[in-house]
Biopython code that builds the backbone (N, CA, C, O; Angstrom):
import numpy as np
from Bio.PDB.StructureBuilder import StructureBuilder

atoms = [
    (1, "MET", "N", (9.616, 8.531, -2.518)),
    (1, "MET", "CA", (8.776, 8.167, -3.618)),
    (1, "MET", "C", (9.223, 8.960, -4.836)),
    (1, "MET", "O", (9.690, 10.092, -4.713)),
    (2, "THR", "N", (9.080, 8.371, -5.989)),
    (2, "THR", "CA", (9.552, 8.993, -7.218)),
    (2, "THR", "C", (8.430, 9.048, -8.244)),
    (2, "THR", "O", (7.718, 8.066, -8.454)),
    (3, "LYS", "N", (8.278, 10.211, -8.884)),
    (3, "LYS", "CA", (7.337, 10.366, -9.994)),
    (3, "LYS", "C", (8.165, 10.291, -11.273)),
    (3, "LYS", "O", (9.102, 11.063, -11.477)),
    (4, "PHE", "N", (7.794, 9.344, -12.124)),
    (4, "PHE", "CA", (8.552, 9.066, -13.346)),
    (4, "PHE", "C", (7.646, 9.263, -14.552)),
    (4, "PHE", "O", (6.546, 8.711, -14.592)),
    (5, "ASP", "N", (8.085, 10.033, -15.527)),
    (5, "ASP", "CA", (7.336, 10.259, -16.761)),
    (5, "ASP", "C", (7.776, 9.225, -17.785)),
    (5, "ASP", "O", (8.904, 9.272, -18.276)),
    (6, "CYS", "N", (6.895, 8.297, -18.104)),
    (6, "CYS", "CA", (7.235, 7.215, -19.039)),
    (6, "CYS", "C", (7.373, 7.712, -20.475)),
    (6, "CYS", "O", (8.044, 7.067, -21.281)),
    (7, "LEU", "N", (6.751, 8.848, -20.815)),
    (7, "LEU", "CA", (6.867, 9.376, -22.172)),
    (7, "LEU", "C", (8.229, 10.007, -22.418)),
    (7, "LEU", "O", (8.787, 9.884, -23.508)),
    (8, "THR", "N", (8.769, 10.689, -21.399)),
    (8, "THR", "CA", (10.081, 11.339, -21.560)),
    (8, "THR", "C", (11.206, 10.501, -20.977)),
    (8, "THR", "O", (12.381, 10.821, -21.157)),
    (9, "ASP", "N", (10.851, 9.426, -20.278)),
    (9, "ASP", "CA", (11.823, 8.536, -19.647)),
    (9, "ASP", "C", (12.685, 9.282, -18.624)),
    (9, "ASP", "O", (13.894, 9.069, -18.534)),
    (10, "LYS", "N", (12.015, 10.187, -17.833)),
    (10, "LYS", "CA", (12.743, 10.992, -16.858)),
    (10, "LYS", "C", (12.015, 11.048, -15.525)),
    (10, "LYS", "O", (10.789, 10.965, -15.460)),
    (11, "VAL", "N", (12.796, 11.191, -14.472)),
    (11, "VAL", "CA", (12.249, 11.466, -13.144)),
    (11, "VAL", "C", (11.806, 12.918, -13.132)),
    (11, "VAL", "O", (12.584, 13.807, -13.476)),
    (12, "VAL", "N", (10.547, 13.169, -12.737)),
    (12, "VAL", "CA", (10.029, 14.541, -12.732)),
    (12, "VAL", "C", (9.776, 15.069, -11.325)),
    (12, "VAL", "O", (9.413, 16.233, -11.156)),
    (13, "GLY", "N", (9.962, 14.234, -10.327)),
    (13, "GLY", "CA", (9.797, 14.701, -8.958)),
    (13, "GLY", "C", (9.999, 13.581, -7.959)),
    (13, "GLY", "O", (9.911, 12.398, -8.288)),
    (14, "GLN", "N", (10.273, 13.989, -6.719)),
    (14, "GLN", "CA", (10.459, 13.016, -5.649)),
    (14, "GLN", "C", (9.890, 13.568, -4.354)),
    (14, "GLN", "O", (9.833, 14.779, -4.144)),
    (15, "ILE", "N", (9.468, 12.651, -3.489)),
    (15, "ILE", "CA", (8.985, 12.985, -2.158)),
    (15, "ILE", "C", (9.813, 12.193, -1.165)),
    (15, "ILE", "O", (9.983, 10.982, -1.308)),
    (16, "SER", "N", (10.326, 12.880, -0.160)),
    (16, "SER", "CA", (11.027, 12.201, 0.927)),
    (16, "SER", "C", (10.148, 12.273, 2.167)),
    (16, "SER", "O", (9.634, 13.339, 2.503)),
    (17, "VAL", "N", (9.973, 11.155, 2.844)),
    (17, "VAL", "CA", (9.169, 11.150, 4.069)),
    (17, "VAL", "C", (10.023, 11.394, 5.306)),
    (17, "VAL", "O", (9.495, 11.440, 6.418)),
    (18, "GLY", "N", (11.326, 11.551, 5.134)),
    (18, "GLY", "CA", (12.214, 11.868, 6.243)),
    (18, "GLY", "C", (13.188, 10.745, 6.531)),
    (18, "GLY", "O", (12.921, 9.588, 6.206)),
    (19, "PRO", "N", (14.323, 11.081, 7.143)),
    (19, "PRO", "CA", (15.380, 10.090, 7.361)),
    (19, "PRO", "C", (15.028, 9.006, 8.379)),
    (19, "PRO", "O", (15.626, 7.931, 8.357)),
    (20, "THR", "N", (14.078, 9.265, 9.264)),
    (20, "THR", "CA", (13.707, 8.259, 10.264)),
    (20, "THR", "C", (12.309, 7.712, 10.027)),
    (20, "THR", "O", (11.730, 7.080, 10.910)),
    (21, "HIS", "N", (11.756, 7.955, 8.823)),
    (21, "HIS", "CA", (10.403, 7.514, 8.499)),
    (21, "HIS", "C", (10.425, 6.464, 7.382)),
    (21, "HIS", "O", (11.281, 6.493, 6.498)),
    (22, "THR", "N", (9.483, 5.560, 7.444)),
    (22, "THR", "CA", (9.193, 4.670, 6.328)),
    (22, "THR", "C", (7.723, 4.848, 6.002)),
    (22, "THR", "O", (6.925, 5.179, 6.879)),
    (23, "SER", "N", (7.364, 4.634, 4.756)),
    (23, "SER", "CA", (5.959, 4.814, 4.371)),
    (23, "SER", "C", (5.319, 3.476, 4.070)),
    (23, "SER", "O", (5.982, 2.498, 3.725)),
    (24, "GLY", "N", (4.018, 3.472, 4.212)),
    (24, "GLY", "CA", (3.242, 2.315, 3.802)),
    (24, "GLY", "C", (2.964, 2.408, 2.313)),
    (24, "GLY", "O", (3.545, 3.236, 1.611)),
    (25, "GLU", "N", (2.086, 1.569, 1.847)),
    (25, "GLU", "CA", (1.687, 1.582, 0.444)),
    (25, "GLU", "C", (1.063, 2.935, 0.115)),
    (25, "GLU", "O", (0.251, 3.450, 0.883)),
    (26, "VAL", "N", (1.440, 3.509, -1.022)),
    (26, "VAL", "CA", (0.907, 4.805, -1.439)),
    (26, "VAL", "C", (-0.291, 4.563, -2.348)),
    (26, "VAL", "O", (-0.232, 3.772, -3.289)),
    (27, "TYR", "N", (-1.374, 5.262, -2.045)),
    (27, "TYR", "CA", (-2.596, 5.161, -2.837)),
    (27, "TYR", "C", (-2.762, 6.417, -3.664)),
    (27, "TYR", "O", (-2.400, 7.512, -3.233)),
    (28, "TYR", "N", (-3.316, 6.252, -4.868)),
    (28, "TYR", "CA", (-3.669, 7.389, -5.721)),
    (28, "TYR", "C", (-5.178, 7.540, -5.686)),
    (28, "TYR", "O", (-5.910, 6.574, -5.899)),
    (29, "GLN", "N", (-5.643, 8.755, -5.417)),
    (29, "GLN", "CA", (-7.075, 9.050, -5.408)),
    (29, "GLN", "C", (-7.336, 10.193, -6.380)),
    (29, "GLN", "O", (-6.863, 11.306, -6.150)),
    (30, "PRO", "N", (-8.090, 9.946, -7.484)),
    (30, "PRO", "CA", (-8.411, 11.045, -8.407)),
    (30, "PRO", "C", (-9.214, 12.128, -7.684)),
    (30, "PRO", "O", (-9.930, 11.853, -6.721)),
    (31, "ARG", "N", (-9.080, 13.360, -8.169)),
    (31, "ARG", "CA", (-9.920, 14.427, -7.632)),
    (31, "ARG", "C", (-11.365, 14.111, -7.975)),
    (31, "ARG", "O", (-11.639, 13.560, -9.041)),
    (32, "ASP", "N", (-12.279, 14.444, -7.104)),
    (32, "ASP", "CA", (-13.699, 14.247, -7.384)),
    (32, "ASP", "C", (-14.115, 15.178, -8.512)),
    (32, "ASP", "O", (-13.838, 16.376, -8.467)),
    (33, "CYS", "N", (-14.767, 14.638, -9.504)),
    (33, "CYS", "CA", (-15.288, 15.457, -10.597)),
    (33, "CYS", "C", (-16.467, 14.740, -11.219)),
    (33, "CYS", "O", (-16.691, 13.559, -10.954)),
    (34, "THR", "N", (-17.207, 15.432, -12.029)),
    (34, "THR", "CA", (-18.370, 14.820, -12.662)),
    (34, "THR", "C", (-17.915, 13.848, -13.738)),
    (34, "THR", "O", (-16.776, 13.904, -14.199)),
    (35, "ALA", "N", (-18.812, 12.960, -14.131)),
    (35, "ALA", "CA", (-18.483, 11.939, -15.138)),
    (35, "ALA", "C", (-18.030, 12.589, -16.444)),
    (35, "ALA", "O", (-17.135, 12.064, -17.107)),
    (36, "SER", "N", (-18.628, 13.721, -16.829)),
    (36, "SER", "CA", (-18.243, 14.370, -18.085)),
    (36, "SER", "C", (-16.829, 14.931, -18.011)),
    (36, "SER", "O", (-16.153, 15.033, -19.035)),
    (37, "GLN", "N", (-16.372, 15.294, -16.819)),
    (37, "GLN", "CA", (-15.020, 15.825, -16.665)),
    (37, "GLN", "C", (-13.977, 14.724, -16.606)),
    (37, "GLN", "O", (-12.818, 14.960, -16.947)),
    (38, "GLN", "N", (-14.360, 13.528, -16.179)),
    (38, "GLN", "CA", (-13.387, 12.456, -15.979)),
    (38, "GLN", "C", (-12.657, 12.074, -17.252)),
    (38, "GLN", "O", (-11.479, 11.721, -17.197)),
    (39, "GLU", "N", (-13.321, 12.136, -18.399)),
    (39, "GLU", "CA", (-12.644, 11.760, -19.640)),
    (39, "GLU", "C", (-11.584, 12.781, -20.039)),
    (39, "GLU", "O", (-10.696, 12.467, -20.831)),
    (40, "HIS", "N", (-11.663, 14.001, -19.503)),
    (40, "HIS", "CA", (-10.682, 15.046, -19.804)),
    (40, "HIS", "C", (-9.679, 15.232, -18.667)),
    (40, "HIS", "O", (-8.815, 16.106, -18.735)),
    (41, "GLN", "N", (-9.792, 14.428, -17.645)),
    (41, "GLN", "CA", (-8.925, 14.547, -16.468)),
    (41, "GLN", "C", (-7.540, 13.984, -16.780)),
    (41, "GLN", "O", (-7.416, 12.905, -17.360)),
    (42, "GLU", "N", (-6.500, 14.723, -16.389)),
    (42, "GLU", "CA", (-5.136, 14.242, -16.582)),
    (42, "GLU", "C", (-4.850, 13.116, -15.599)),
    (42, "GLU", "O", (-5.430, 13.078, -14.514)),
    (43, "GLU", "N", (-3.965, 12.203, -15.967)),
    (43, "GLU", "CA", (-3.740, 11.018, -15.151)),
    (43, "GLU", "C", (-3.165, 11.316, -13.776)),
    (43, "GLU", "O", (-3.299, 10.494, -12.869)),
    (44, "ASP", "N", (-2.531, 12.466, -13.594)),
    (44, "ASP", "CA", (-1.986, 12.799, -12.275)),
    (44, "ASP", "C", (-2.807, 13.880, -11.562)),
    (44, "ASP", "O", (-2.312, 14.527, -10.639)),
    (45, "ASP", "N", (-4.047, 14.072, -11.985)),
    (45, "ASP", "CA", (-4.928, 15.057, -11.362)),
    (45, "ASP", "C", (-5.630, 14.420, -10.172)),
    (45, "ASP", "O", (-6.797, 14.036, -10.249)),
    (46, "GLY", "N", (-4.896, 14.317, -9.073)),
    (46, "GLY", "CA", (-5.444, 13.677, -7.889)),
    (46, "GLY", "C", (-4.498, 13.820, -6.717)),
    (46, "GLY", "O", (-3.718, 14.770, -6.639)),
    (47, "TYR", "N", (-4.577, 12.871, -5.811)),
    (47, "TYR", "CA", (-3.818, 12.926, -4.568)),
    (47, "TYR", "C", (-3.086, 11.615, -4.315)),
    (47, "TYR", "O", (-3.547, 10.548, -4.720)),
    (48, "LEU", "N", (-1.950, 11.701, -3.647)),
    (48, "LEU", "CA", (-1.213, 10.538, -3.167)),
    (48, "LEU", "C", (-1.398, 10.495, -1.657)),
    (48, "LEU", "O", (-1.208, 11.507, -0.982)),
    (49, "LEU", "N", (-1.771, 9.325, -1.114)),
    (49, "LEU", "CA", (-2.069, 9.193, 0.313)),
    (49, "LEU", "C", (-1.330, 8.006, 0.893)),
    (49, "LEU", "O", (-1.223, 6.954, 0.262)),
    (50, "THR", "N", (-0.820, 8.184, 2.100)),
    (50, "THR", "CA", (-0.156, 7.083, 2.785)),
    (50, "THR", "C", (-0.042, 7.391, 4.269)),
    (50, "THR", "O", (-0.323, 8.505, 4.713)),
    (51, "THR", "N", (0.369, 6.398, 5.015)),
    (51, "THR", "CA", (0.767, 6.615, 6.402)),
    (51, "THR", "C", (2.277, 6.404, 6.472)),
    (51, "THR", "O", (2.840, 5.613, 5.715)),
    (52, "THR", "N", (2.917, 7.114, 7.380)),
    (52, "THR", "CA", (4.343, 6.937, 7.584)),
    (52, "THR", "C", (4.593, 6.572, 9.041)),
    (52, "THR", "O", (3.835, 6.947, 9.935)),
    (53, "HIS", "N", (5.666, 5.838, 9.255)),
    (53, "HIS", "CA", (6.053, 5.467, 10.616)),
    (53, "HIS", "C", (7.417, 6.060, 10.909)),
    (53, "HIS", "O", (8.372, 5.834, 10.165)),
    (54, "ASP", "N", (7.511, 6.820, 11.993)),
    (54, "ASP", "CA", (8.780, 7.357, 12.459)),
    (54, "ASP", "C", (9.336, 6.353, 13.461)),
    (54, "ASP", "O", (8.902, 6.323, 14.612)),
    (55, "TRP", "N", (10.283, 5.540, 13.038)),
    (55, "TRP", "CA", (10.791, 4.457, 13.894)),
    (55, "TRP", "C", (11.655, 4.984, 15.025)),
    (55, "TRP", "O", (11.877, 4.278, 16.009)),
    (56, "LYS", "N", (12.152, 6.219, 14.905)),
    (56, "LYS", "CA", (12.945, 6.799, 15.994)),
    (56, "LYS", "C", (12.042, 7.178, 17.177)),
    (56, "LYS", "O", (12.394, 6.936, 18.331)),
    (57, "ASN", "N", (10.884, 7.770, 16.885)),
    (57, "ASN", "CA", (9.953, 8.208, 17.931)),
    (57, "ASN", "C", (8.758, 7.272, 18.110)),
    (57, "ASN", "O", (7.920, 7.485, 18.987)),
    (58, "ASN", "N", (8.684, 6.228, 17.270)),
    (58, "ASN", "CA", (7.608, 5.229, 17.301)),
    (58, "ASN", "C", (6.215, 5.857, 17.235)),
    (58, "ASN", "O", (5.341, 5.550, 18.046)),
    (59, "ASN", "N", (6.026, 6.747, 16.248)),
    (59, "ASN", "CA", (4.691, 7.279, 16.005)),
    (59, "ASN", "C", (4.431, 7.312, 14.505)),
    (59, "ASN", "O", (5.333, 7.085, 13.699)),
    (60, "SER", "N", (3.186, 7.596, 14.145)),
    (60, "SER", "CA", (2.789, 7.562, 12.737)),
    (60, "SER", "C", (2.068, 8.845, 12.364)),
    (60, "SER", "O", (1.583, 9.581, 13.223)),
    (61, "GLN", "N", (2.010, 9.094, 11.063)),
    (61, "GLN", "CA", (1.227, 10.212, 10.558)),
    (61, "GLN", "C", (0.590, 9.827, 9.239)),
    (61, "GLN", "O", (1.081, 8.960, 8.515)),
    (62, "PHE", "N", (-0.517, 10.496, 8.945)),
    (62, "PHE", "CA", (-1.188, 10.373, 7.651)),
    (62, "PHE", "C", (-0.670, 11.524, 6.798)),
    (62, "PHE", "O", (-0.618, 12.663, 7.262)),
    (63, "ALA", "N", (-0.289, 11.238, 5.561)),
    (63, "ALA", "CA", (0.232, 12.267, 4.675)),
    (63, "ALA", "C", (-0.489, 12.224, 3.330)),
    (63, "ALA", "O", (-0.824, 11.156, 2.818)),
    (64, "MET", "N", (-0.717, 13.415, 2.771)),
    (64, "MET", "CA", (-1.372, 13.525, 1.470)),
    (64, "MET", "C", (-0.652, 14.590, 0.653)),
    (64, "MET", "O", (-0.384, 15.688, 1.141)),
    (65, "TRP", "N", (-0.341, 14.250, -0.611)),
    (65, "TRP", "CA", (0.333, 15.156, -1.525)),
    (65, "TRP", "C", (-0.499, 15.330, -2.786)),
    (65, "TRP", "O", (-1.279, 14.450, -3.151)),
    (66, "ASP", "N", (-0.334, 16.453, -3.441)),
    (66, "ASP", "CA", (-0.930, 16.683, -4.756)),
    (66, "ASP", "C", (-0.126, 15.850, -5.758)),
    (66, "ASP", "O", (1.091, 16.010, -5.851)),
    (67, "ALA", "N", (-0.777, 14.979, -6.496)),
    (67, "ALA", "CA", (-0.068, 14.069, -7.404)),
    (67, "ALA", "C", (0.590, 14.800, -8.569)),
    (67, "ALA", "O", (1.593, 14.325, -9.101)),
    (68, "LYS", "N", (0.049, 15.933, -8.971)),
    (68, "LYS", "CA", (0.618, 16.684, -10.093)),
    (68, "LYS", "C", (1.883, 17.433, -9.674)),
    (68, "LYS", "O", (2.900, 17.367, -10.364)),
    (69, "THR", "N", (1.822, 18.149, -8.542)),
    (69, "THR", "CA", (2.942, 19.000, -8.126)),
    (69, "THR", "C", (3.840, 18.350, -7.075)),
    (69, "THR", "O", (4.966, 18.797, -6.859)),
    (70, "LEU", "N", (3.346, 17.302, -6.423)),
    (70, "LEU", "CA", (3.989, 16.628, -5.297)),
    (70, "LEU", "C", (4.107, 17.534, -4.070)),
    (70, "LEU", "O", (4.867, 17.247, -3.145)),
    (71, "GLY", "N", (3.348, 18.627, -4.076)),
    (71, "GLY", "CA", (3.305, 19.510, -2.911)),
    (71, "GLY", "C", (2.475, 18.879, -1.801)),
    (71, "GLY", "O", (1.508, 18.166, -2.068)),
    (72, "THR", "N", (2.854, 19.142, -0.562)),
    (72, "THR", "CA", (2.126, 18.606, 0.585)),
    (72, "THR", "C", (0.753, 19.257, 0.691)),
    (72, "THR", "O", (0.633, 20.482, 0.659)),
    (73, "VAL", "N", (-0.282, 18.431, 0.816)),
    (73, "VAL", "CA", (-1.639, 18.918, 1.044)),
    (73, "VAL", "C", (-1.904, 18.936, 2.544)),
    (73, "VAL", "O", (-2.396, 19.927, 3.084)),
    (74, "VAL", "N", (-1.572, 17.821, 3.222)),
    (74, "VAL", "CA", (-1.783, 17.746, 4.669)),
    (74, "VAL", "C", (-0.902, 16.641, 5.256)),
    (74, "VAL", "O", (-0.635, 15.628, 4.611)),
    (75, "LYS", "N", (-0.462, 16.862, 6.488)),
    (75, "LYS", "CA", (0.183, 15.822, 7.284)),
    (75, "LYS", "C", (-0.470, 15.888, 8.656)),
    (75, "LYS", "O", (-0.545, 16.954, 9.266)),
    (76, "VAL", "N", (-0.940, 14.745, 9.135)),
    (76, "VAL", "CA", (-1.656, 14.686, 10.403)),
    (76, "VAL", "C", (-0.976, 13.672, 11.307)),
    (76, "VAL", "O", (-0.841, 12.501, 10.953)),
    (77, "GLN", "N", (-0.549, 14.133, 12.479)),
    (77, "GLN", "CA", (0.038, 13.230, 13.472)),
    (77, "GLN", "C", (-1.070, 12.336, 14.021)),
    (77, "GLN", "O", (-2.132, 12.830, 14.399)),
    (78, "LEU", "N", (-0.835, 11.029, 14.068)),
    (78, "LEU", "CA", (-1.831, 10.081, 14.560)),
    (78, "LEU", "C", (-1.537, 9.718, 16.013)),
    (78, "LEU", "O", (-0.387, 9.730, 16.450)),
    (79, "ASP", "N", (-2.588, 9.400, 16.743)),
    (79, "ASP", "CA", (-2.453, 9.082, 18.164)),
    (79, "ASP", "C", (-1.828, 7.723, 18.420)),
    (79, "ASP", "O", (-1.343, 7.453, 19.518)),
    (80, "THR", "N", (-1.838, 6.874, 17.412)),
    (80, "THR", "CA", (-1.317, 5.519, 17.585)),
    (80, "THR", "C", (-0.467, 5.140, 16.382)),
    (80, "THR", "O", (-0.618, 5.707, 15.300)),
    (81, "ARG", "N", (0.414, 4.193, 16.573)),
    (81, "ARG", "CA", (1.264, 3.721, 15.477)),
    (81, "ARG", "C", (0.438, 2.899, 14.504)),
    (81, "ARG", "O", (-0.339, 2.035, 14.910)),
    (82, "VAL", "N", (0.611, 3.172, 13.216)),
    (82, "VAL", "CA", (-0.005, 2.369, 12.159)),
    (82, "VAL", "C", (1.088, 1.470, 11.601)),
    (82, "VAL", "O", (2.088, 1.968, 11.085)),
    (83, "PRO", "N", (0.915, 0.156, 11.694)),
    (83, "PRO", "CA", (1.984, -0.744, 11.231)),
    (83, "PRO", "C", (2.168, -0.702, 9.717)),
    (83, "PRO", "O", (1.205, -0.529, 8.971)),
    (84, "ASN", "N", (3.417, -0.863, 9.270)),
    (84, "ASN", "CA", (3.662, -0.982, 7.836)),
    (84, "ASN", "C", (2.916, -2.202, 7.329)),
    (84, "ASN", "O", (2.826, -3.221, 8.014)),
    (85, "GLY", "N", (2.384, -2.087, 6.121)),
    (85, "GLY", "CA", (1.602, -3.184, 5.561)),
    (85, "GLY", "C", (0.116, -3.009, 5.787)),
    (85, "GLY", "O", (-0.679, -3.821, 5.313)),
    (86, "PHE", "N", (-0.277, -1.961, 6.505)),
    (86, "PHE", "CA", (-1.693, -1.672, 6.720)),
    (86, "PHE", "C", (-2.337, -1.363, 5.374)),
    (86, "PHE", "O", (-1.802, -0.568, 4.600)),
    (87, "HIS", "N", (-3.483, -1.985, 5.087)),
    (87, "HIS", "CA", (-4.177, -1.779, 3.814)),
    (87, "HIS", "C", (-5.534, -1.165, 4.058)),
    (87, "HIS", "O", (-6.191, -1.443, 5.062)),
    (88, "SER", "N", (-5.947, -0.323, 3.124)),
    (88, "SER", "CA", (-7.272, 0.278, 3.185)),
    (88, "SER", "C", (-7.682, 0.649, 1.772)),
    (88, "SER", "O", (-6.944, 0.425, 0.812)),
    (89, "THR", "N", (-8.857, 1.213, 1.666)),
    (89, "THR", "CA", (-9.317, 1.702, 0.372)),
    (89, "THR", "C", (-10.136, 2.953, 0.606)),
    (89, "THR", "O", (-10.660, 3.160, 1.700)),
    (90, "PHE", "N", (-10.249, 3.771, -0.396)),
    (90, "PHE", "CA", (-11.001, 5.011, -0.306)),
    (90, "PHE", "C", (-12.217, 4.894, -1.219)),
    (90, "PHE", "O", (-12.101, 4.520, -2.386)),
    (91, "VAL", "N", (-13.365, 5.214, -0.675)),
    (91, "VAL", "CA", (-14.621, 5.086, -1.393)),
    (91, "VAL", "C", (-15.358, 6.410, -1.310)),
    (91, "VAL", "O", (-15.494, 6.983, -0.229)),
    (92, "ARG", "N", (-15.837, 6.901, -2.452)),
    (92, "ARG", "CA", (-16.642, 8.120, -2.448)),
    (92, "ARG", "C", (-17.967, 7.827, -1.758)),
    (92, "ARG", "O", (-18.501, 6.723, -1.865)),
    (93, "GLU", "N", (-18.486, 8.805, -1.061)),
    (93, "GLU", "CA", (-19.752, 8.626, -0.348)),
    (93, "GLU", "C", (-20.857, 8.208, -1.316)),
    (93, "GLU", "O", (-21.729, 7.419, -0.952)),
    (94, "ALA", "N", (-20.830, 8.729, -2.548)),
    (94, "ALA", "CA", (-21.850, 8.399, -3.537)),
    (94, "ALA", "C", (-21.815, 6.926, -3.952)),
    (94, "ALA", "O", (-22.822, 6.387, -4.412)),
    (95, "ASP", "N", (-20.669, 6.280, -3.791)),
    (95, "ASP", "CA", (-20.524, 4.870, -4.166)),
    (95, "ASP", "C", (-20.786, 3.916, -3.013)),
    (95, "ASP", "O", (-20.801, 2.701, -3.210)),
    (96, "TYR", "N", (-20.989, 4.434, -1.839)),
    (96, "TYR", "CA", (-21.151, 3.596, -0.660)),
    (96, "TYR", "C", (-22.545, 3.065, -0.500)),
    (96, "TYR", "O", (-22.824, 2.341, 0.456)),
]
sb = StructureBuilder()
sb.init_structure("model")
sb.init_model(0)
sb.init_chain("A")
sb.init_seg("    ")
for serial, (resi, resn, name, xyz) in enumerate(atoms, 1):
    if name == "N":
        sb.init_residue(resn, " ", resi, " ")
    sb.init_atom(name, np.array(xyz, "f"), 0.0, 1.0, " ", f" {name:<3s}", serial, name[0])
structure = sb.get_structure()
């Protein structure tokens, strides 16, 4: 995955999921904050989330990165394979 700055027209970071992994659709989730803070929130102040499939070992993991730094927040090995093309959405408990 590549983070591209449209203002400077430059690549500012990349994430590799590994040579034997493919990723599903990547979702962006803003950090939870109050409504008054949201107008001052930077566009990359959140998280990138996806599942990856290791086709060599036929297993999957859930991965989450900090959208600003692209640093890994968490990677969780899943008990079952998640097929590529799997879709979901993230909803705050307050909106449910």
